[in-house]
C-alpha positions as CSV (number, residue, x, y, z in Angstrom):
1,X,19.0,-14.4,10.0
2,X,19.6,-15.9,6.5
3,X,19.9,-13.0,4.3
4,X,18.8,-14.8,1.2
5,X,15.4,-15.0,2.7
6,X,12.6,-13.4,0.7
7,X,10.9,-10.3,1.7
8,X,7.2,-10.6,2.4
9,X,4.5,-8.1,1.3
10,X,0.7,-8.4,2.2
11,X,-2.2,-6.3,1.2
12,X,-5.7,-6.9,1.2
13,X,-5.8,-7.1,-2.6
14,X,-3.9,-6.2,-5.5
15,X,-2.8,-3.0,-4.3
16,X,0.2,-4.0,-2.6
17,X,1.9,-4.6,-5.9
18,X,2.4,-0.7,-6.0
19,X,4.9,-1.9,-3.4
20,X,6.6,-4.6,-5.6
21,X,7.0,-2.0,-8.3
22,X,9.4,0.1,-6.6
23,X,11.1,-2.9,-5.1
24,X,12.2,-4.1,-8.6
25,X,13.6,-0.9,-9.0
26,X,15.4,0.2,-5.7
27,X,16.1,-3.8,-4.4
28,X,15.8,-5.5,-7.9
29,X,17.7,-8.7,-6.4
30,X,15.5,-9.6,-3.4
31,X,12.9,-12.0,-3.5
32,X,9.4,-11.4,-2.8
33,X,6.4,-13.5,-1.1
34,X,3.4,-11.7,-1.8
35,X,-0.1,-12.4,-0.3
36,X,-3.0,-10.5,-1.3
37,X,-6.4,-11.3,0.7
38,X,-8.5,-10.3,-2.6
39,X,-11.4,-12.5,-1.2
40,X,-12.2,-10.1,1.7
41,X,-11.0,-7.1,0.1
42,X,-12.2,-4.2,0.7
43,X,-10.7,-4.3,4.2
44,X,-11.3,-0.5,4.4
45,X,-15.2,-1.3,5.0
46,X,-14.3,-4.0,8.1
47,X,-14.5,-3.5,11.8
48,X,-10.9,-3.2,13.3
49,X,-11.6,-6.7,14.7
50,X,-11.9,-8.7,11.6
51,X,-8.8,-6.3,10.0
52,X,-6.5,-7.2,13.0
53,X,-7.7,-11.4,12.5
54,X,-7.1,-11.4,8.7
55,X,-4.0,-9.5,8.7
56,X,-2.3,-11.6,11.6
57,X,-3.5,-14.7,9.4
58,X,-1.3,-13.1,6.9
59,X,1.5,-12.3,8.6
60,X,1.5,-15.9,10.1
61,X,1.6,-17.6,6.6
62,X,4.4,-15.3,5.2
63,X,6.5,-16.2,8.3
64,X,5.5,-20.0,7.6
65,X,7.2,-19.4,4.0
66,X,10.0,-17.8,5.7
67,X,10.5,-14.1,5.2
68,X,13.1,-12.0,6.8
69,X,10.8,-8.5,6.7
70,X,7.4,-7.9,5.9
71,X,6.0,-4.8,4.2
72,X,2.6,-3.8,5.3
73,X,1.6,-2.3,1.8
74,X,-2.2,-2.2,2.9
75,X,-2.8,1.4,4.8
76,X,-5.8,0.2,6.5
77,X,-3.7,-2.6,8.1
78,X,-1.0,-0.4,8.9
79,X,-3.4,1.8,10.8
80,X,-3.7,-1.1,13.4
81,X,0.2,-2.1,13.2
82,X,0.1,-1.9,17.4
83,X,-2.2,-4.5,17.5
84,X,-0.2,-7.1,15.2
85,X,2.9,-9.5,16.1
86,X,5.5,-10.6,13.9
87,X,9.1,-12.1,14.6
88,X,10.5,-9.8,11.7
89,X,10.3,-6.5,11.1
90,X,7.4,-4.7,10.0
91,X,7.4,-1.9,7.9
92,X,4.2,0.5,8.0
93,X,3.2,2.2,4.7
94,X,1.5,4.8,6.7
95,X,4.9,5.7,8.5
96,X,6.5,5.8,5.1
97,X,3.8,8.0,3.7
98,X,4.4,10.7,6.2
99,X,7.8,10.6,6.0
100,X,7.4,11.0,2.3
101,X,5.4,14.3,2.8
102,X,7.6,15.8,5.1
103,X,10.2,15.4,2.5
104,X,7.9,16.7,-0.1
105,X,5.1,19.1,0.6
106,X,5.9,22.6,-0.3
107,X,3.2,24.3,1.9
108,X,1.3,23.6,4.9
109,X,-1.9,22.1,3.0
110,X,-1.7,18.4,2.6
111,X,-4.9,16.3,1.1
112,X,-5.2,12.3,1.9
113,X,-7.5,9.8,0.1
114,X,-7.8,6.7,2.0
115,X,-10.2,4.0,2.8
116,X,-13.0,4.4,5.5
117,X,-11.1,2.6,8.0
118,X,-7.8,4.4,7.9
119,X,-9.6,7.4,8.0
120,X,-11.7,6.5,10.9
121,X,-8.6,5.2,12.8
122,X,-7.1,9.0,12.6
123,X,-3.6,7.4,12.2
124,X,-2.7,10.0,9.7
125,X,-3.4,12.7,12.0
126,X,-1.3,11.0,14.7
127,X,1.6,10.3,12.8
128,X,1.8,13.7,10.8
129,X,1.6,15.3,14.1
130,X,4.6,13.5,15.1
131,X,6.4,13.9,12.0
132,X,5.4,17.0,10.8
133,X,3.3,19.1,12.8
134,X,3.0,22.4,10.8
135,X,1.1,20.6,8.1
136,X,-2.9,20.9,7.9
137,X,-4.4,17.5,6.8
138,X,-7.8,17.2,4.7
139,X,-9.1,13.7,4.3
140,X,-11.5,11.6,2.5
141,X,-12.5,8.4,2.4
142,X,-13.7,6.3,-0.6
143,X,-16.0,2.7,0.4
144,X,-16.0,1.5,-3.3
145,X,-12.7,3.1,-5.3
146,X,-10.5,0.1,-4.1
147,X,-13.1,-2.5,-5.4
148,X,-13.2,-1.0,-8.9
149,X,-9.5,-1.0,-9.1
150,X,-9.4,-4.4,-8.1
151,X,-11.8,-5.5,-10.2
152,X,-13.1,-3.2,-12.9
153,X,-10.0,-1.2,-13.7
154,X,-10.7,-1.2,-17.2
155,X,-14.3,0.4,-16.9
156,X,-12.9,4.0,-17.4
157,X,-16.5,5.9,-16.8
158,X,-16.9,4.2,-13.5
159,X,-13.4,4.6,-12.3
160,X,-13.4,8.3,-13.0
161,X,-16.4,8.8,-11.5
162,X,-15.3,7.3,-8.3
163,X,-11.9,9.3,-8.4
164,X,-13.9,12.4,-8.4
165,X,-16.0,11.7,-5.9
166,X,-13.1,11.0,-3.6
167,X,-11.0,13.8,-4.5
168,X,-13.4,16.5,-5.1
169,X,-14.4,17.2,-1.4
170,X,-11.0,17.6,-0.7
171,X,-10.3,20.2,-3.2
172,X,-13.4,22.1,-2.5
173,X,-12.5,22.0,1.6
174,X,-8.9,23.4,0.9
175,X,-8.0,24.9,-2.5
176,X,-4.5,25.7,-1.2
177,X,-3.5,21.8,-1.5
178,X,-1.0,20.8,-4.0
179,X,0.2,17.6,-2.5
180,X,-2.0,14.5,-2.1
181,X,-0.9,11.2,-0.4
182,X,-2.1,8.2,-1.9
183,X,-3.4,6.6,1.3
184,X,-4.5,3.3,-0.4
185,X,-2.5,0.8,-1.5
186,X,-4.4,0.3,-4.6
187,X,-4.7,4.6,-5.4
188,X,-1.3,4.5,-7.0
189,X,-2.3,2.1,-9.6
190,X,-4.3,4.7,-11.0
191,X,-2.0,7.4,-11.0
192,X,-2.6,8.1,-14.6
193,X,-6.1,8.6,-14.6
194,X,-6.0,10.7,-11.1
195,X,-3.1,13.2,-13.0
196,X,-5.3,13.3,-16.3
197,X,-8.2,14.6,-14.1
198,X,-6.1,16.8,-11.6
199,X,-2.7,17.6,-13.3
200,X,-1.9,20.4,-10.7
201,X,-1.6,17.8,-8.1
202,X,1.5,16.3,-6.8
203,X,0.9,12.5,-6.0
204,X,2.7,11.1,-3.0
205,X,2.9,7.5,-3.5
206,X,4.2,6.0,0.2
207,X,5.1,2.4,-1.2
208,X,8.6,4.5,-2.3
209,X,9.4,5.6,0.6
210,X,8.7,2.2,2.4
211,X,11.2,0.4,-0.1
212,X,13.7,2.9,0.5
213,X,13.1,2.5,4.4
214,X,13.4,-1.4,3.6
215,X,16.8,-0.9,1.7
216,X,18.3,1.3,4.6
217,X,17.3,-1.2,7.0
218,X,18.5,-4.3,4.7
219,X,21.8,-2.6,4.2
220,X,22.6,-1.7,7.8
221,X,21.8,-5.5,9.0
222,X,24.0,-7.1,6.2
223,X,20.4,-9.1,5.0
224,X,20.7,-8.0,1.2
225,X,20.2,-11.3,-1.0
226,X,22.9,-12.9,-2.5
227,X,21.0,-16.0,-4.1
228,X,18.7,-16.2,-7.1
229,X,15.7,-13.9,-7.0
230,X,12.1,-15.0,-7.2
231,X,8.9,-13.4,-7.1
232,X,5.8,-15.5,-5.9
233,X,2.3,-14.0,-5.5
234,X,-0.5,-15.5,-3.2
235,X,-4.3,-14.7,-3.5
236,X,-7.3,-15.7,-2.1
237,X,-9.4,-14.8,-5.0
238,X,-9.1,-15.7,-8.9
239,X,-6.1,-15.1,-9.8
240,X,-7.1,-13.2,-13.4
241,X,-7.6,-10.2,-10.9
242,X,-4.1,-9.5,-10.5
243,X,-3.6,-9.7,-14.3
244,X,-4.5,-6.4,-15.2
245,X,-2.5,-4.7,-12.4
246,X,0.5,-6.9,-13.0
247,X,0.5,-5.6,-16.9
248,X,-0.6,-2.1,-15.9
249,X,2.9,-2.0,-13.4
250,X,4.9,-4.1,-16.0
251,X,5.9,-6.5,-13.1
252,X,8.0,-9.7,-13.5
253,X,6.4,-12.4,-11.7
254,X,7.6,-16.1,-11.4
255,X,4.6,-17.7,-9.6
256,X,0.7,-16.6,-9.1
257,X,-1.5,-19.0,-7.6
258,X,-4.7,-19.2,-5.7
259,X,-4.5,-20.6,-1.7
260,X,-6.7,-20.7,1.3
261,X,-6.5,-18.6,4.0
262,X,-7.6,-20.7,7.1
């Protein structure tokens, strides 16, 4: 495989940019092709058949562009990784989140906020049972918070309301929880807002561990990039939806364009 091929990142919208952020810190020389299907987000409210269908379309698109690995930045998509096909290695953000929790959680209680599809799939319970079975999970989902982050992130009142709706039930169910996995790629974008409301919570961003796993893979297989780095973003919706997230995450982007996913 050509070591100078870019890394592919896919997500249902802007959320996967939270994987691009640690990429630019841990793998600053790697080129990236990002695909966000903002036209159809949130994936978390869709049935499995649609999630798998559109996720496979994105994988095929990235492979046609030429990539050497693909980060499944979307937890909802990663929940169905066994139903997806790729000629290059796929990195699950759910697996990364569980590995990160194993390394950082100090007690036996762990909270997880995610999309409805991710919670209903039971993927975190299955993965944590293998990774760290002594940890007790308390999960809650949100139908609307990812969409608010995607298109109304500047609406502070609405954003804070949706954050509380998502996290308050977890705290009420298990007051011992001190660690919270942000089980939707959109949620790390609003880490500051979450911490301002819940200052005692330690937030786990699975994207950081996911990129660490990617870095190890590239190093072990002599696939680190030796050519000029380029960052290209494709979206199926209007590009302005990415502007706020790009600015908030302080990302360096070369190209941003709207495309069709057919």
